CHARMM internal coordinates of N, CA and C (Angstrom, degrees):
IC EDIT
DIST 1 N 1 CA 1.4288
DIST 1 CA 1 C 1.5363
ANGL 1 N 1 CA 1 C 115.73
DIST 1 C 2 N 1.4321
ANGL 1 CA 1 C 2 N 109.89
DIHE 1 N 1 CA 1 C 2 N -45.09
DIST 2 N 2 CA 1.5212
ANGL 1 C 2 N 2 CA 114.84
DIHE 1 CA 1 C 2 N 2 CA -177.78
DIST 2 CA 2 C 1.5307
ANGL 2 N 2 CA 2 C 112.03
DIHE 1 C 2 N 2 CA 2 C -61.12
DIST 2 C 3 N 1.3416
ANGL 2 CA 2 C 3 N 114.73
DIHE 2 N 2 CA 2 C 3 N -37.32
DIST 3 N 3 CA 1.5041
ANGL 2 C 3 N 3 CA 116.47
DIHE 2 CA 2 C 3 N 3 CA 176.99
DIST 3 CA 3 C 1.4666
ANGL 3 N 3 CA 3 C 115.24
DIHE 2 C 3 N 3 CA 3 C -60.82
DIST 3 C 4 N 1.3976
ANGL 3 CA 3 C 4 N 110.22
DIHE 3 N 3 CA 3 C 4 N -40.65
DIST 4 N 4 CA 1.4587
ANGL 3 C 4 N 4 CA 116.39
DIHE 3 CA 3 C 4 N 4 CA 177.75
DIST 4 CA 4 C 1.4992
ANGL 4 N 4 CA 4 C 115.10
DIHE 3 C 4 N 4 CA 4 C -62.58
DIST 4 C 5 N 1.3979
ANGL 4 CA 4 C 5 N 117.42
DIHE 4 N 4 CA 4 C 5 N -41.33
DIST 5 N 5 CA 1.4564
ANGL 4 C 5 N 5 CA 121.91
DIHE 4 CA 4 C 5 N 5 CA 170.59
DIST 5 CA 5 C 1.3841
ANGL 5 N 5 CA 5 C 114.30
DIHE 4 C 5 N 5 CA 5 C -62.87
DIST 5 C 6 N 1.2888
ANGL 5 CA 5 C 6 N 126.23
DIHE 5 N 5 CA 5 C 6 N -43.20
DIST 6 N 6 CA 1.3723
ANGL 5 C 6 N 6 CA 134.10
DIHE 5 CA 5 C 6 N 6 CA -173.23
DIST 6 CA 6 C 1.5714
ANGL 6 N 6 CA 6 C 116.77
DIHE 5 C 6 N 6 CA 6 C -78.77
DIST 6 C 7 N 1.3683
ANGL 6 CA 6 C 7 N 111.94
DIHE 6 N 6 CA 6 C 7 N -17.06
DIST 7 N 7 CA 1.3918
ANGL 6 C 7 N 7 CA 119.20
DIHE 6 CA 6 C 7 N 7 CA -174.14
DIST 7 CA 7 C 1.5749
ANGL 7 N 7 CA 7 C 118.71
DIHE 6 C 7 N 7 CA 7 C -55.24
DIST 7 C 8 N 1.3846
ANGL 7 CA 7 C 8 N 113.31
DIHE 7 N 7 CA 7 C 8 N -31.28
DIST 8 N 8 CA 1.5373
ANGL 7 C 8 N 8 CA 117.17
DIHE 7 CA 7 C 8 N 8 CA 177.38
DIST 8 CA 8 C 1.5985
ANGL 8 N 8 CA 8 C 111.43
DIHE 7 C 8 N 8 CA 8 C -86.10
DIST 8 C 9 N 1.2296
ANGL 8 CA 8 C 9 N 122.08
DIHE 8 N 8 CA 8 C 9 N 3.97
DIST 9 N 9 CA 1.4611
ANGL 8 C 9 N 9 CA 121.00
DIHE 8 CA 8 C 9 N 9 CA -174.41
DIST 9 CA 9 C 1.5021
ANGL 9 N 9 CA 9 C 107.52
DIHE 8 C 9 N 9 CA 9 C -123.74
DIST 9 C 10 N 1.3830
ANGL 9 CA 9 C 10 N 115.82
DIHE 9 N 9 CA 9 C 10 N 148.33
DIST 10 N 10 CA 1.3362
ANGL 9 C 10 N 10 CA 123.24
DIHE 9 CA 9 C 10 N 10 CA 172.07
DIST 10 CA 10 C 1.5103
ANGL 10 N 10 CA 10 C 104.52
DIHE 9 C 10 N 10 CA 10 C -84.16
DIST 10 C 11 N 1.3398
ANGL 10 CA 10 C 11 N 118.17
DIHE 10 N 10 CA 10 C 11 N 149.48
DIST 11 N 11 CA 1.4631
ANGL 10 C 11 N 11 CA 121.34
DIHE 10 CA 10 C 11 N 11 CA 173.88
DIST 11 CA 11 C 1.4524
ANGL 11 N 11 CA 11 C 119.23
DIHE 10 C 11 N 11 CA 11 C -58.52
DIST 11 C 12 N 1.3444
ANGL 11 CA 11 C 12 N 113.52
DIHE 11 N 11 CA 11 C 12 N -29.11
DIST 12 N 12 CA 1.4135
ANGL 11 C 12 N 12 CA 119.17
DIHE 11 CA 11 C 12 N 12 CA -177.45
DIST 12 CA 12 C 1.5147
ANGL 12 N 12 CA 12 C 115.97
DIHE 11 C 12 N 12 CA 12 C -74.33
DIST 12 C 13 N 1.3689
ANGL 12 CA 12 C 13 N 119.33
DIHE 12 N 12 CA 12 C 13 N -29.27
DIST 13 N 13 CA 1.3946
ANGL 12 C 13 N 13 CA 114.59
DIHE 12 CA 12 C 13 N 13 CA -172.17
DIST 13 CA 13 C 1.6494
ANGL 13 N 13 CA 13 C 109.02
DIHE 12 C 13 N 13 CA 13 C -156.66
DIST 13 C 14 N 1.1923
ANGL 13 CA 13 C 14 N 114.03
DIHE 13 N 13 CA 13 C 14 N 140.60
DIST 14 N 14 CA 1.5358
ANGL 13 C 14 N 14 CA 118.44
DIHE 13 CA 13 C 14 N 14 CA 169.90
DIST 14 CA 14 C 1.5437
ANGL 14 N 14 CA 14 C 112.59
DIHE 13 C 14 N 14 CA 14 C -99.59
DIST 14 C 15 N 1.2939
ANGL 14 CA 14 C 15 N 116.30
DIHE 14 N 14 CA 14 C 15 N 153.63
DIST 15 N 15 CA 1.4585
ANGL 14 C 15 N 15 CA 113.44
DIHE 14 CA 14 C 15 N 15 CA 179.56
DIST 15 CA 15 C 1.4156
ANGL 15 N 15 CA 15 C 116.07
DIHE 14 C 15 N 15 CA 15 C -82.49
DIST 15 C 16 N 1.4162
ANGL 15 CA 15 C 16 N 117.15
DIHE 15 N 15 CA 15 C 16 N -19.83
DIST 16 N 16 CA 1.4994
ANGL 15 C 16 N 16 CA 120.18
DIHE 15 CA 15 C 16 N 16 CA 179.59
DIST 16 CA 16 C 1.4986
ANGL 16 N 16 CA 16 C 109.21
DIHE 15 C 16 N 16 CA 16 C -110.60
DIST 16 C 17 N 1.1968
ANGL 16 CA 16 C 17 N 114.17
DIHE 16 N 16 CA 16 C 17 N 155.54
DIST 17 N 17 CA 1.5654
ANGL 16 C 17 N 17 CA 123.79
DIHE 16 CA 16 C 17 N 17 CA 169.56
DIST 17 CA 17 C 1.5115
ANGL 17 N 17 CA 17 C 112.06
DIHE 16 C 17 N 17 CA 17 C 79.80
DIST 17 C 18 N 1.3120
ANGL 17 CA 17 C 18 N 115.23
DIHE 17 N 17 CA 17 C 18 N 137.97
DIST 18 N 18 CA 1.4383
ANGL 17 C 18 N 18 CA 124.95
DIHE 17 CA 17 C 18 N 18 CA 171.19
DIST 18 CA 18 C 1.4054
ANGL 18 N 18 CA 18 C 111.82
DIHE 17 C 18 N 18 CA 18 C -126.59
DIST 18 C 19 N 1.3964
ANGL 18 CA 18 C 19 N 118.23
DIHE 18 N 18 CA 18 C 19 N 156.21
DIST 19 N 19 CA 1.4259
ANGL 18 C 19 N 19 CA 123.63
DIHE 18 CA 18 C 19 N 19 CA 177.45
DIST 19 CA 19 C 1.5690
ANGL 19 N 19 CA 19 C 108.10
DIHE 18 C 19 N 19 CA 19 C -71.20
DIST 19 C 20 N 1.3865
ANGL 19 CA 19 C 20 N 113.14
DIHE 19 N 19 CA 19 C 20 N 130.50
DIST 20 N 20 CA 1.3940
ANGL 19 C 20 N 20 CA 114.33
DIHE 19 CA 19 C 20 N 20 CA 179.04
DIST 20 CA 20 C 1.5089
ANGL 20 N 20 CA 20 C 112.68
DIHE 19 C 20 N 20 CA 20 C -73.11
DIST 20 C 21 N 1.2571
ANGL 20 CA 20 C 21 N 121.77
DIHE 20 N 20 CA 20 C 21 N -10.09
DIST 21 N 21 CA 1.6004
ANGL 20 C 21 N 21 CA 127.77
DIHE 20 CA 20 C 21 N 21 CA 177.60
DIST 21 CA 21 C 1.4612
ANGL 21 N 21 CA 21 C 112.81
DIHE 20 C 21 N 21 CA 21 C -91.67
DIST 21 C 22 N 1.2640
ANGL 21 CA 21 C 22 N 117.43
DIHE 21 N 21 CA 21 C 22 N -43.11
DIST 22 N 22 CA 1.5258
ANGL 21 C 22 N 22 CA 120.23
DIHE 21 CA 21 C 22 N 22 CA -179.22
DIST 22 CA 22 C 1.5104
ANGL 22 N 22 CA 22 C 114.71
DIHE 21 C 22 N 22 CA 22 C -117.45
DIST 22 C 23 N 1.3357
ANGL 22 CA 22 C 23 N 118.84
DIHE 22 N 22 CA 22 C 23 N -0.50
DIST 23 N 23 CA 1.5189
ANGL 22 C 23 N 23 CA 121.52
DIHE 22 CA 22 C 23 N 23 CA 179.52
DIST 23 CA 23 C 1.5747
ANGL 23 N 23 CA 23 C 110.09
DIHE 22 C 23 N 23 CA 23 C 55.92
DIST 23 C 24 N 1.2747
ANGL 23 CA 23 C 24 N 119.86
DIHE 23 N 23 CA 23 C 24 N 22.94
DIST 24 N 24 CA 1.5114
ANGL 23 C 24 N 24 CA 119.56
DIHE 23 CA 23 C 24 N 24 CA 171.71
DIST 24 CA 24 C 1.5185
ANGL 24 N 24 CA 24 C 106.90
DIHE 23 C 24 N 24 CA 24 C -94.26
DIST 24 C 25 N 1.3518
ANGL 24 CA 24 C 25 N 113.25
DIHE 24 N 24 CA 24 C 25 N 150.80
DIST 25 N 25 CA 1.3712
ANGL 24 C 25 N 25 CA 116.80
DIHE 24 CA 24 C 25 N 25 CA 176.83
DIST 25 CA 25 C 1.5387
ANGL 25 N 25 CA 25 C 115.64
DIHE 24 C 25 N 25 CA 25 C -65.47
DIST 25 C 26 N 1.2894
ANGL 25 CA 25 C 26 N 119.84
DIHE 25 N 25 CA 25 C 26 N 141.51
DIST 26 N 26 CA 1.4432
ANGL 25 C 26 N 26 CA 126.44
DIHE 25 CA 25 C 26 N 26 CA 177.93
DIST 26 CA 26 C 1.5885
ANGL 26 N 26 CA 26 C 106.58
DIHE 25 C 26 N 26 CA 26 C -61.73
DIST 26 C 27 N 1.3635
ANGL 26 CA 26 C 27 N 110.82
DIHE 26 N 26 CA 26 C 27 N 142.71
DIST 27 N 27 CA 1.4056
ANGL 26 C 27 N 27 CA 116.94
DIHE 26 CA 26 C 27 N 27 CA 173.87
DIST 27 CA 27 C 1.5443
ANGL 27 N 27 CA 27 C 105.27
DIHE 26 C 27 N 27 CA 27 C -108.89
DIST 27 C 28 N 1.4021
ANGL 27 CA 27 C 28 N 118.70
DIHE 27 N 27 CA 27 C 28 N 146.93
DIST 28 N 28 CA 1.3998
ANGL 27 C 28 N 28 CA 119.43
DIHE 27 CA 27 C 28 N 28 CA 177.83
DIST 28 CA 28 C 1.5301
ANGL 28 N 28 CA 28 C 110.65
DIHE 27 C 28 N 28 CA 28 C -69.78
DIST 28 C 29 N 1.2867
ANGL 28 CA 28 C 29 N 115.93
DIHE 28 N 28 CA 28 C 29 N -31.67
DIST 29 N 29 CA 1.5409
ANGL 28 C 29 N 29 CA 120.82
DIHE 28 CA 28 C 29 N 29 CA 173.48
DIST 29 CA 29 C 1.4984
ANGL 29 N 29 CA 29 C 109.64
DIHE 28 C 29 N 29 CA 29 C -58.11
DIST 29 C 30 N 1.3041
ANGL 29 CA 29 C 30 N 119.23
DIHE 29 N 29 CA 29 C 30 N -46.35
DIST 30 N 30 CA 1.5023
ANGL 29 C 30 N 30 CA 122.60
DIHE 29 CA 29 C 30 N 30 CA -175.19
DIST 30 CA 30 C 1.5445
ANGL 30 N 30 CA 30 C 109.12
DIHE 29 C 30 N 30 CA 30 C -69.17
DIST 30 C 31 N 1.3008
ANGL 30 CA 30 C 31 N 115.52
DIHE 30 N 30 CA 30 C 31 N -39.92
DIST 31 N 31 CA 1.5417
ANGL 30 C 31 N 31 CA 117.45
DIHE 30 CA 30 C 31 N 31 CA 173.40
DIST 31 CA 31 C 1.4922
ANGL 31 N 31 CA 31 C 114.21
DIHE 30 C 31 N 31 CA 31 C -61.32
DIST 31 C 32 N 1.2480
ANGL 31 CA 31 C 32 N 118.86
DIHE 31 N 31 CA 31 C 32 N -45.45
DIST 32 N 32 CA 1.4410
ANGL 31 C 32 N 32 CA 123.77
DIHE 31 CA 31 C 32 N 32 CA -179.79
DIST 32 CA 32 C 1.7126
ANGL 32 N 32 CA 32 C 107.87
DIHE 31 C 32 N 32 CA 32 C -64.47
DIST 32 C 33 N 1.2253
ANGL 32 CA 32 C 33 N 112.28
DIHE 32 N 32 CA 32 C 33 N -44.72
DIST 33 N 33 CA 1.4585
ANGL 32 C 33 N 33 CA 117.01
DIHE 32 CA 32 C 33 N 33 CA 174.62
DIST 33 CA 33 C 1.4911
ANGL 33 N 33 CA 33 C 116.32
DIHE 32 C 33 N 33 CA 33 C -57.59
DIST 33 C 34 N 1.3908
ANGL 33 CA 33 C 34 N 114.10
DIHE 33 N 33 CA 33 C 34 N -41.47
DIST 34 N 34 CA 1.4530
ANGL 33 C 34 N 34 CA 121.85
DIHE 33 CA 33 C 34 N 34 CA -177.73
DIST 34 CA 34 C 1.5353
ANGL 34 N 34 CA 34 C 107.07
DIHE 33 C 34 N 34 CA 34 C -64.75
DIST 34 C 35 N 1.3860
ANGL 34 CA 34 C 35 N 115.32
DIHE 34 N 34 CA 34 C 35 N -48.80
DIST 35 N 35 CA 1.4236
ANGL 34 C 35 N 35 CA 119.93
DIHE 34 CA 34 C 35 N 35 CA -176.02
DIST 35 CA 35 C 1.5265
ANGL 35 N 35 CA 35 C 112.85
DIHE 34 C 35 N 35 CA 35 C -63.02
DIST 35 C 36 N 1.3912
ANGL 35 CA 35 C 36 N 117.91
DIHE 35 N 35 CA 35 C 36 N -37.48
DIST 36 N 36 CA 1.4471
ANGL 35 C 36 N 36 CA 120.71
DIHE 35 CA 35 C 36 N 36 CA 174.70
DIST 36 CA 36 C 1.5005
ANGL 36 N 36 CA 36 C 112.15
DIHE 35 C 36 N 36 CA 36 C -63.81
DIST 36 C 37 N 1.3826
ANGL 36 CA 36 C 37 N 117.04
DIHE 36 N 36 CA 36 C 37 N -41.20
DIST 37 N 37 CA 1.5041
ANGL 36 C 37 N 37 CA 120.17
DIHE 36 CA 36 C 37 N 37 CA -175.33
DIST 37 CA 37 C 1.5401
ANGL 37 N 37 CA 37 C 103.65
DIHE 36 C 37 N 37 CA 37 C -70.83
DIST 37 C 38 N 1.2721
ANGL 37 CA 37 C 38 N 124.38
DIHE 37 N 37 CA 37 C 38 N -41.09
DIST 38 N 38 CA 1.4637
ANGL 37 C 38 N 38 CA 123.44
DIHE 37 CA 37 C 38 N 38 CA 175.28
DIST 38 CA 38 C 1.5360
ANGL 38 N 38 CA 38 C 115.23
DIHE 37 C 38 N 38 CA 38 C -59.14
DIST 38 C 39 N 1.2157
ANGL 38 CA 38 C 39 N 112.66
DIHE 38 N 38 CA 38 C 39 N -43.93
DIST 39 N 39 CA 1.4785
ANGL 38 C 39 N 39 CA 119.64
DIHE 38 CA 38 C 39 N 39 CA 177.58
DIST 39 CA 39 C 1.5084
ANGL 39 N 39 CA 39 C 113.31
DIHE 38 C 39 N 39 CA 39 C -60.41
DIST 39 C 40 N 1.3864
ANGL 39 CA 39 C 40 N 112.32
DIHE 39 N 39 CA 39 C 40 N -48.13
DIST 40 N 40 CA 1.5231
ANGL 39 C 40 N 40 CA 113.97
DIHE 39 CA 39 C 40 N 40 CA 179.75
DIST 40 CA 40 C 1.5106
ANGL 40 N 40 CA 40 C 108.99
DIHE 39 C 40 N 40 CA 40 C -65.97
DIST 40 C 41 N 1.2677
ANGL 40 CA 40 C 41 N 119.54
DIHE 40 N 40 CA 40 C 41 N -38.45
DIST 41 N 41 CA 1.6111
ANGL 40 C 41 N 41 CA 119.54
DIHE 40 CA 40 C 41 N 41 CA -179.86
DIST 41 CA 41 C 1.4891
ANGL 41 N 41 CA 41 C 109.08
DIHE 40 C 41 N 41 CA 41 C -59.61
DIST 41 C 42 N 1.3646
ANGL 41 CA 41 C 42 N 119.27
DIHE 41 N 41 CA 41 C 42 N -47.13
DIST 42 N 42 CA 1.3863
ANGL 41 C 42 N 42 CA 117.19
DIHE 41 CA 41 C 42 N 42 CA -177.59
DIST 42 CA 42 C 1.5498
ANGL 42 N 42 CA 42 C 114.16
DIHE 41 C 42 N 42 CA 42 C -79.28
DIST 42 C 43 N 1.2695
ANGL 42 CA 42 C 43 N 117.34
DIHE 42 N 42 CA 42 C 43 N -17.56
DIST 43 N 43 CA 1.4643
ANGL 42 C 43 N 43 CA 120.81
DIHE 42 CA 42 C 43 N 43 CA 169.92
DIST 43 CA 43 C 1.5674
ANGL 43 N 43 CA 43 C 111.16
DIHE 42 C 43 N 43 CA 43 C -70.87
DIST 43 C 44 N 1.3478
ANGL 43 CA 43 C 44 N 115.01
DIHE 43 N 43 CA 43 C 44 N -35.59
DIST 44 N 44 CA 1.4784
ANGL 43 C 44 N 44 CA 119.71
DIHE 43 CA 43 C 44 N 44 CA 171.28
DIST 44 CA 44 C 1.4493
ANGL 44 N 44 CA 44 C 114.64
DIHE 43 C 44 N 44 CA 44 C -62.14
DIST 44 C 45 N 1.3774
ANGL 44 CA 44 C 45 N 115.14
DIHE 44 N 44 CA 44 C 45 N -42.10
DIST 45 N 45 CA 1.4415
ANGL 44 C 45 N 45 CA 121.30
DIHE 44 CA 44 C 45 N 45 CA -174.10
DIST 45 CA 45 C 1.5944
ANGL 45 N 45 CA 45 C 104.19
DIHE 44 C 45 N 45 CA 45 C -67.89
DIST 45 C 46 N 1.2423
ANGL 45 CA 45 C 46 N 118.25
DIHE 45 N 45 CA 45 C 46 N -41.88
DIST 46 N 46 CA 1.4899
ANGL 45 C 46 N 46 CA 124.85
DIHE 45 CA 45 C 46 N 46 CA 177.39
DIST 46 CA 46 C 1.5402
ANGL 46 N 46 CA 46 C 110.95
DIHE 45 C 46 N 46 CA 46 C -54.97
DIST 46 C 47 N 1.3697
ANGL 46 CA 46 C 47 N 111.46
DIHE 46 N 46 CA 46 C 47 N -46.60
DIST 47 N 47 CA 1.5044
ANGL 46 C 47 N 47 CA 119.81
DIHE 46 CA 46 C 47 N 47 CA 176.60
DIST 47 CA 47 C 1.5214
ANGL 47 N 47 CA 47 C 114.50
DIHE 46 C 47 N 47 CA 47 C -57.71
DIST 47 C 48 N 1.3536
ANGL 47 CA 47 C 48 N 115.87
DIHE 47 N 47 CA 47 C 48 N -41.56
DIST 48 N 48 CA 1.3742
ANGL 47 C 48 N 48 CA 119.15
DIHE 47 CA 47 C 48 N 48 CA 174.48
DIST 48 CA 48 C 1.4811
ANGL 48 N 48 CA 48 C 116.24
DIHE 47 C 48 N 48 CA 48 C -62.71
DIST 48 C 49 N 1.3131
ANGL 48 CA 48 C 49 N 117.55
DIHE 48 N 48 CA 48 C 49 N -38.20
DIST 49 N 49 CA 1.3942
ANGL 48 C 49 N 49 CA 122.15
DIHE 48 CA 48 C 49 N 49 CA -175.31
DIST 49 CA 49 C 1.5901
ANGL 49 N 49 CA 49 C 107.74
DIHE 48 C 49 N 49 CA 49 C -72.04
DIST 49 C 50 N 1.4556
ANGL 49 CA 49 C 50 N 111.58
DIHE 49 N 49 CA 49 C 50 N -43.71
DIST 50 N 50 CA 1.5091
ANGL 49 C 50 N 50 CA 112.59
DIHE 49 CA 49 C 50 N 50 CA 176.65
DIST 50 CA 50 C 1.5501
ANGL 50 N 50 CA 50 C 112.36
DIHE 49 C 50 N 50 CA 50 C -59.98
DIST 50 C 51 N 1.2908
ANGL 50 CA 50 C 51 N 114.82
DIHE 50 N 50 CA 50 C 51 N -36.97
DIST 51 N 51 CA 1.4300
ANGL 50 C 51 N 51 CA 115.11
DIHE 50 CA 50 C 51 N 51 CA 178.66
DIST 51 CA 51 C 1.6177
ANGL 51 N 51 CA 51 C 114.69
DIHE 50 C 51 N 51 CA 51 C -64.07
DIST 51 C 52 N 1.2140
ANGL 51 CA 51 C 52 N 116.95
DIHE 51 N 51 CA 51 C 52 N -35.98
DIST 52 N 52 CA 1.4618
ANGL 51 C 52 N 52 CA 127.92
DIHE 51 CA 51 C 52 N 52 CA 175.75
DIST 52 CA 52 C 1.5641
ANGL 52 N 52 CA 52 C 107.29
DIHE 51 C 52 N 52 CA 52 C -60.54
DIST 52 C 53 N 1.2604
ANGL 52 CA 52 C 53 N 116.84
DIHE 52 N 52 CA 52 C 53 N -47.18
DIST 53 N 53 CA 1.4810
ANGL 52 C 53 N 53 CA 129.19
DIHE 52 CA 52 C 53 N 53 CA -175.14
DIST 53 CA 53 C 1.5223
ANGL 53 N 53 CA 53 C 109.27
DIHE 52 C 53 N 53 CA 53 C -67.25
DIST 53 C 54 N 1.3475
ANGL 53 CA 53 C 54 N 114.82
DIHE 53 N 53 CA 53 C 54 N -60.22
DIST 54 N 54 CA 1.4627
ANGL 53 C 54 N 54 CA 115.76
DIHE 53 CA 53 C 54 N 54 CA -174.24
DIST 54 CA 54 C 1.4099
ANGL 54 N 54 CA 54 C 119.02
DIHE 53 C 54 N 54 CA 54 C -99.69
DIST 54 C 55 N 1.3438
ANGL 54 CA 54 C 55 N 115.60
DIHE 54 N 54 CA 54 C 55 N -4.83
DIST 55 N 55 CA 1.5487
ANGL 54 C 55 N 55 CA 118.65
DIHE 54 CA 54 C 55 N 55 CA 172.19
DIST 55 CA 55 C 1.5360
ANGL 55 N 55 CA 55 C 113.24
DIHE 54 C 55 N 55 CA 55 C 82.24
DIST 55 C 56 N 1.2881
ANGL 55 CA 55 C 56 N 120.26
DIHE 55 N 55 CA 55 C 56 N -4.74
DIST 56 N 56 CA 1.4630
ANGL 55 C 56 N 56 CA 123.29
DIHE 55 CA 55 C 56 N 56 CA 178.83
DIST 56 CA 56 C 1.4263
ANGL 56 N 56 CA 56 C 115.33
DIHE 55 C 56 N 56 CA 56 C -92.43
DIST 56 C 57 N 1.2267
ANGL 56 CA 56 C 57 N 125.35
DIHE 56 N 56 CA 56 C 57 N 134.33
DIST 57 N 57 CA 1.4434
ANGL 56 C 57 N 57 CA 124.59
DIHE 56 CA 56 C 57 N 57 CA -176.58
DIST 57 CA 57 C 1.6192
ANGL 57 N 57 CA 57 C 103.90
DIHE 56 C 57 N 57 CA 57 C -107.30
DIST 57 C 58 N 1.3056
ANGL 57 CA 57 C 58 N 110.22
DIHE 57 N 57 CA 57 C 58 N 155.98
DIST 58 N 58 CA 1.5350
ANGL 57 C 58 N 58 CA 119.21
DIHE 57 CA 57 C 58 N 58 CA -178.32
DIST 58 CA 58 C 1.4544
ANGL 58 N 58 CA 58 C 107.69
DIHE 57 C 58 N 58 CA 58 C -74.43
DIST 58 C 59 N 1.2941
ANGL 58 CA 58 C 59 N 116.53
DIHE 58 N 58 CA 58 C 59 N 170.34
DIST 59 N 59 CA 1.5028
ANGL 58 C 59 N 59 CA 123.02
DIHE 58 CA 58 C 59 N 59 CA 178.54
DIST 59 CA 59 C 1.5554
ANGL 59 N 59 CA 59 C 111.50
DIHE 58 C 59 N 59 CA 59 C -83.24
END
COOR INIT
IC SEED 1 N 1 CA 1 C
IC BUILD
């Protein structure tokens, strides 16, 4: 599904939206990178909680 949504855009730039901090246009590459970073951060938090509950640590 992501490929279908991204098919109309170049990875370098999106036609809509600008960063509120730098006023630069959003890039699809940056959005995907941000989502992956956030996902891994929260996945790591869930891992810590699981370790506290069951006492087993990852490898």
